[in-house]
C-alpha positions in Angstrom: 0.2 -0.7 0.3 1.5 3.4 -0.9 1.8 5.5 1.5 -0.6 8.9 1.5 1.5 11.8 0.7 0.6 15.7 0.5 -0.2 15.4 -2.9 -2.2 12.6 -2.7 -5.6 12.7 -3.6 -7.0 10.1 -1.4 -7.9 11.8 2.2 -6.2 9.7 4.8 -8.5 6.9 6.4 -9.4 8.4 9.1 -11.4 10.8 7.2 -14.9 10.5 6.6 -16.0 12.5 3.4 -19.8 13.1 2.1 -22.5 15.5 3.0 -24.0 13.5 6.4 -20.8 13.1 7.8 -19.5 16.4 7.3 -23.0 18.9 7.3 -21.9 21.4 9.7 -18.3 22.8 8.1 -20.7 22.2 5.1 -23.3 25.0 6.3 -20.9 27.0 7.7 -19.3 27.4 3.9 -22.7 28.0 2.3 -23.0 30.5 5.4 -19.5 31.7 3.9 -20.3 32.1 0.5 -23.8 33.7 1.2 -21.6 36.6 3.4 -19.4 36.9 0.6 -21.9 37.1 -2.0 -23.9 39.2 0.1 -21.3 41.8 0.5 -21.3 42.1 -3.4 -24.6 42.5 -3.8 -25.0 44.9 -1.8 -22.0 47.4 -2.8 -23.5 46.7 -6.1 -26.8 48.5 -5.4 -25.4 51.5 -2.5 -22.5 52.5 -4.4 -23.4 54.1 -7.9 -25.9 56.3 -5.8 -23.0 57.1 -3.5 -21.1 58.3 -6.5 -24.0 60.6 -7.7 -24.7 62.2 -4.1 -21.7 62.3 -2.1 -18.9 62.6 -4.6 -21.1 64.0 -7.3 -20.0 62.2 -10.2 -22.6 62.5 -12.7 -20.8 59.8 -15.9 -22.4 56.9 -15.4 -19.3 54.8 -16.6 -17.3 56.4 -13.6 -19.6 55.5 -11.2 -20.0 52.3 -12.5 -15.5 51.6 -12.3 -15.6 50.6 -9.1 -17.2 46.7 -10.5 -14.1 46.9 -13.4 -11.3 47.0 -10.6 -13.6 44.5 -8.9 -13.4 42.3 -11.8 -9.7 42.4 -12.1 -8.5 42.3 -8.8 -10.9 39.1 -8.5 -9.8 37.6 -12.0 -6.1 37.5 -10.4 -7.3 36.4 -7.2 -8.5 33.8 -8.5 -5.6 32.5 -10.8 -3.3 32.6 -8.0 -5.8 31.1 -5.4 -4.9 27.7 -6.2 -1.1 28.1 -6.1 -1.2 29.6 -2.8 -3.9 27.0 -1.4 -1.1 24.5 -2.4 1.3 26.8 -0.9 -0.1 27.6 1.9 -2.9 25.3 2.9 -6.8 26.6 1.8 -7.8 27.3 5.4 -5.0 29.8 5.0 -6.0 31.3 1.9 -9.8 31.9 3.0 -8.4 33.4 6.0 -6.3 35.5 4.1 -9.1 36.6 1.6 -11.2 37.7 4.5 -8.3 39.7 6.2 -8.2 41.7 2.6 -12.4 42.2 3.4 -12.4 43.5 6.2 -11.7 46.8 5.4 -13.4 47.5 2.7 -16.5 48.4 4.9 -14.8 51.2 6.6 -12.9 52.6 3.9 -16.3 52.8 1.8 -17.9 54.8 4.9 -14.9 56.8 5.7 -13.4 57.6 2.0 -13.2 60.6 1.7 -12.6 60.5 -2.1 -14.1 58.3 -5.2 -10.7 56.8 -5.2 -10.8 55.6 -1.7 -13.8 53.6 -3.1 -12.0 52.2 -6.2 -9.7 50.5 -3.3 -11.9 49.5 -1.4 -13.2 47.3 -4.4 -9.7 45.7 -5.0 -9.2 44.6 -1.8 -13.3 43.4 -2.1 -11.9 42.1 -5.7 -9.1 39.9 -4.0 -11.3 38.8 -0.8 -13.5 37.2 -3.3 -11.3 35.7 -5.5 -9.6 34.1 -2.4 -12.6 33.8 -0.3 -14.8 32.3 -2.1 -12.4 30.1 -4.9 -11.6 29.0 -1.6 -15.0 27.8 0.3 -16.3 26.7 -3.0 -13.3 24.0 -3.5 -13.4 23.2 0.9 -16.9 22.2 -0.1 -16.3 20.0 -2.9 -13.3 18.4 -0.6 -15.9 17.7 1.6 -18.3 15.5 -0.7 -15.3 13.4 -1.5 -14.5 12.3 -5.5 -17.7 10.3 -6.1 -19.9 12.9 -5.1 -18.0 16.4 -6.5 -21.1 17.2 -8.5 -23.6 16.9 -5.9 
């Protein structure tokens, strides 16, 4: 029998896979995904109004520039999330993702200019790229290879 190494796709014999065996952890990861998605949804409805009312930005293109910043930061974070998780573990990458997301509401609340809103969205993009990717991968890990599509 081959030794189970760090690169093995099979879990150690003591690990139980499946939704019933891991429903608590799976539910926690679903809640994390809901919070990650909720943060983006909330921001998408509030920031265009903030651009116009607080910063006097009349251009719709400029007002939604935060979306492009978010998308670019998320794409780059998604690109490197897998490599980072192999080097540091999925849990550490998930935590790092949330650390990038923690200052976002405060930066938006106290932003003195629209540039700060753009910077907050770069942080939110990194948060999404790392946190969303890791929670989805961790949920797939919990159910195992045979139930991956579930």
